[in-house]
C-alpha positions in Angstrom: -28.0 -47.2 1.8 -26.7 -45.6 -1.4 -23.8 -43.2 -0.9 -23.0 -40.2 -3.0 -19.7 -38.3 -3.2 -18.2 -35.8 -5.6 -16.2 -32.6 -6.3 -18.2 -29.4 -6.5 -16.0 -26.6 -7.8 -16.8 -22.9 -7.6 -15.5 -20.5 -10.3 -16.1 -16.9 -11.2 -14.7 -13.4 -11.4 -13.0 -11.8 -8.4 -15.2 -10.6 -5.5 -18.5 -12.3 -6.6 -18.9 -14.2 -3.3 -17.3 -17.6 -4.0 -15.6 -17.8 -0.5 -18.8 -16.6 1.2 -20.7 -19.3 -0.5 -18.3 -22.1 0.4 -18.2 -21.0 4.0 -22.0 -21.0 4.1 -22.1 -24.5 2.8 -19.4 -25.8 5.1 -20.4 -23.9 8.2 -16.8 -22.9 8.9 -14.7 -20.0 7.9 -12.2 -21.8 5.6 -11.8 -19.1 2.9 -10.9 -15.5 3.8 -13.4 -12.9 2.8 -12.6 -9.2 2.3 -14.0 -6.4 0.0 -10.8 -6.5 -2.0 -10.4 -8.5 -5.3 -8.1 -11.5 -5.6 -8.4 -12.4 -1.9 -8.3 -16.2 -2.6 -4.9 -17.3 -4.0 -5.1 -21.1 -3.6 -7.7 -23.8 -4.3 -9.2 -24.6 -0.9 -11.3 -27.7 -0.3 -14.2 -27.7 2.2 -15.7 -31.1 3.0 -19.4 -31.5 4.0 -20.3 -34.9 5.3 -23.7 -36.6 5.8 -24.6 -40.3 6.5 -25.1 -40.9 2.8 -23.1 -38.3 1.1 -19.8 -36.4 1.0 -19.7 -33.1 -0.9 -16.2 -31.8 -1.6 -16.4 -28.1 -2.3 -13.6 -26.2 -3.9 -13.1 -22.4 -3.7 -10.8 -21.1 -6.4 -9.1 -17.7 -7.1 -11.2 -15.2 -9.1 -10.6 -15.4 -12.8 -8.2 -12.7 -14.1 -5.8 -12.2 -17.0 -2.4 -12.8 -15.2 0.1 -9.9 -14.9 2.9 -11.8 -13.1 3.9 -15.4 -12.2 1.9 -15.6 -9.0 -1.3 -14.8 -10.9 -0.5 -17.4 -13.5 -0.2 -20.0 -10.8 -3.5 -18.8 -9.4 -5.2 -19.4 -12.8 -3.6 -22.9 -12.9 -5.8 -23.7 -9.8 -8.8 -22.5 -11.8 -7.9 -24.8 -14.7 -7.6 -27.8 -12.4 -11.1 -27.0 -11.1 -12.5 -27.8 -14.6 -10.7 -31.1 -14.8 -12.0 -32.9 -11.8 -15.4 -31.4 -11.1 -18.6 -33.6 -10.9 -20.6 -30.4 -10.6 -19.5 -26.9 -11.6 -20.8 -23.8 -9.8 -20.4 -20.7 -12.0 -21.0 -17.7 -9.8 -21.9 -14.2 -11.1 -23.2 -11.2 -9.4 -26.1 -8.9 -10.5 -25.0 -6.7 -13.4 -22.1 -8.8 -14.5 -21.8 -9.8 -18.2 -19.0 -12.3 -18.7 -15.8 -13.8 -17.3 -12.6 -11.8 -17.5 -11.0 -14.6 -19.6 -13.1 -15.8 -22.6 -11.3 -19.2 -22.6 -12.9 -20.1 -19.3 -16.3 -18.9 -20.5 -16.0 -21.2 -23.6 -15.2 -24.1 -21.2 -18.4 -23.5 -19.4 -20.4 -23.3 -22.6 -19.0 -26.6 -23.7 -19.0 -28.4 -20.4 -20.0 -32.0 -20.3 -20.8 -31.9 -16.6 -23.7 -30.2 -14.9 -23.3 -26.5 -14.5 -25.3 -24.4 -12.0 -25.1 -20.6 -12.6 -25.5 -18.9 -9.3 -26.7 -15.3 -9.6 -25.5 -13.8 -6.4 -26.3 -10.6 -4.5 -30.0 -10.7 -5.5 -30.7 -8.9 -2.3 -29.3 -5.7 -3.9 -31.5 -5.9 -7.0 -35.1 -5.0 -7.9 -37.4 -7.7 -9.2 -37.3 -6.2 -12.7 -33.4 -6.2 -12.8 -33.4 -9.8 -11.5 -35.7 -10.9 -14.3 -33.6 -9.1 -16.9 -30.4 -10.8 -15.6 -32.0 -14.3 -15.6 -33.1 -13.8 -19.2 -29.6 -12.5 -20.2 -27.9 -15.6 -18.7 -30.4 -18.0 -20.2 -29.5 -16.5 -23.7 -25.8 -16.7 -23.0 -25.7 -20.2 -21.5 -28.9 -22.0 -22.5 -27.7 -25.4 -21.2 -27.0 -24.3 -17.6 -29.4 -24.1 -14.6 -29.8 -20.6 -13.1 -30.3 -20.2 -9.4 -30.7 -16.7 -7.8 -29.0 -16.5 -4.4 -27.6 -14.3 -1.8 -24.6 -16.0 -0.2 -24.3 -13.3 2.4 -27.9 -13.3 3.4 -28.2 -17.1 3.1 -31.0 -16.8 0.6 -31.7 -20.0 -1.4 -28.4 -21.6 -0.2 -30.3 -24.7 1.1 -32.1 -25.1 -2.2 -28.9 -25.0 -4.2 -27.2 -27.4 -1.7 -30.1 -29.9 -2.2 -29.9 -29.6 -6.0 -26.1 -30.3 -5.9 -26.8 -33.4 -3.8 -29.2 -34.7 -6.5 -26.5 -34.2 -9.1 -23.6 -36.0 -7.2 -22.7 -39.4 -8.5 -22.9 -42.6 -6.4 -19.5 -43.1 -4.9 -17.8 -44.0 -1.6 -16.3 -41.1 0.4 -13.0 -39.7 -0.8 -11.9 -38.4 2.6 -12.4 -39.6 6.2 -15.9 -38.5 7.4 -14.5 -36.3 10.2 -12.3 -34.3 7.9 -13.3 -30.7 7.2 -10.6 -29.6 4.7 -7.5 -30.8 2.8 -5.3 -28.0 4.3 -3.1 -28.2 7.4 -3.4 -25.9 10.4 -0.5 -23.6 9.3 -2.4 -22.8 6.1 -5.3 -21.3 8.1 -2.9 -19.4 10.3 -1.3 -17.9 7.2 -4.7 -17.1 5.6 -6.0 -15.4 8.8 -3.0 -13.1 9.0 -3.2 -12.3 5.3 -6.9 -11.5 5.7 -6.1 -8.9 8.3 -3.4 -7.4 6.0 -6.0 -7.1 3.2 -8.4 -5.4 5.6 -6.0 -2.9 7.3 -3.5 -1.9 4.5 -4.2 -0.1 1.2 -2.9 0.0 -2.4 -0.3 -2.6 -3.4 0.7 -3.7 0.1 -1.7 -6.7 0.5 -0.8 -8.0 -2.9 2.9 -7.9 -2.2 2.5 -10.0 1.0 2.9 -13.7 1.6 2.7 -15.3 5.1 4.7 -18.3 6.3 4.2 -19.9 9.7 7.5 -21.2 10.8 6.4 -22.6 14.2 3.1 -24.2 15.3 3.3 -25.9 18.7 0.1 -27.1 20.4 -0.4 -28.5 23.9 -3.5 -29.0 26.0 -3.8 -25.3 27.1 -2.4 -23.2 24.3 -1.2 -23.0 20.7 2.1 -21.1 20.2 2.6 -19.7 16.7 5.5 -17.8 15.1 4.7 -16.4 11.6 6.7 -14.3 9.1 5.1 -11.7 6.8 7.0 -11.5 3.6 7.1 -8.3 1.6 8.9 -7.3 -1.6 10.5 -4.0 -0.6 12.0 -2.3 2.5 9.4 0.5 2.2 6.6 -2.1 2.5 8.3 -3.6 5.6 8.1 -0.2 7.3 4.4 0.2 6.4 3.5 -3.2 7.7 5.3 -2.6 11.0 3.9 1.0 11.4 4.8 3.7 13.9 6.5 2.0 16.9 5.1 -1.4 15.7 1.5 -0.3 16.1 0.2 -1.6 12.8 1.9 -5.0 13.2 0.5 -5.3 16.7 -3.0 -4.7 15.4 -2.6 -7.5 12.9 -1.4 -9.8 15.6 -4.2 -9.0 18.0 -7.0 -9.4 15.4 -5.4 -12.6 14.0 -5.2 -14.1 17.5 -8.9 -13.4 18.2 -10.0 -15.2 14.9 -7.5 -18.1 15.5 -8.8 -18.7 19.0 -12.3 -19.0 17.6 -11.1 -21.3 14.8 -9.1 -23.6 17.0 -11.3 -23.2 20.1 -8.2 -22.8 22.2 -5.9 -20.0 23.6 -3.4 -18.8 21.0 -0.1 -16.9 21.5 1.2 -15.5 18.2 4.5 -13.8 17.3 4.7 -11.9 14.0 7.9 -10.8 12.2 8.4 -9.0 8.8 11.0 -9.9 6.2 11.9 -8.6 2.8 11.8 -11.3 0.1 12.5 -9.4 -3.1 10.4 -10.1 -6.2 8.9 -13.3 -4.7 5.8 -13.0 -6.9 7.9 -13.7 -10.0 10.3 -16.2 -8.5 9.3 -19.8 -9.4 11.4 -21.2 -6.6 9.7 -19.0 -4.0 6.3 -19.6 -5.4 6.7 -23.3 -5.2 7.9 -22.9 -1.6 4.6 -21.1 -0.8 2.4 -23.8 -2.3 2.0 -22.3 -5.8 3.3 -23.8 -9.1 2.5 -27.3 -7.9 
């Protein structure tokens, strides 16, 4: 039996549905999803295995023009997605016109590998608008394949998945067949907590936060977790904690619920908040948190 394997990398502007798409393909919640832009900070692999294939999907941060060192590091993850892809998925939403960085758009135009343009959120569009959008993108990128989808409603996801399989090269598997992702358990703890902060706090707070899990102990009955939420200023620490600790408690309770589903086991989680001044522009701190690698 011939075996196919390859890297399928998803790129696009912030908030177009890249994480929703990858989670739909993988069948697991690997990438956090919120209504806020710049939710994804890392490049996250999700691995889909079959008897005769291994599809390695890569969710990347939304493309932006960087304003500080953390964002520059995020865009380095996007650059690397162009370098090792066997198939590139360029995701746009109805009404969108271009990437927020023209250099990446030029890379797509001149790509030597197959590019599928996924026109997402078609469930929000009329047939007339959809036809206009398809025509627009055909003129902009005449060499790419266009596939209308709704990642949230699971519309045409199976068709795109089967098309990607056709395009994958023949190759042995890159990872063990029972592996779901390249990230360790602590990474998903951090991301789950960060997702709750994105959901429950406003303005600059979620973007000034990083989460570090200092302890992760698992036995047969329970997983015990101790995580630290890093902020940049004392005032942000007070907002995260809330009146008599109420806001922090809510983050802990909701994180625990999701982590118990993810690990299929009882979870006990302790959360602490520390001030780590200017970490977003500190190369040493960024490296510690898995950026600038």
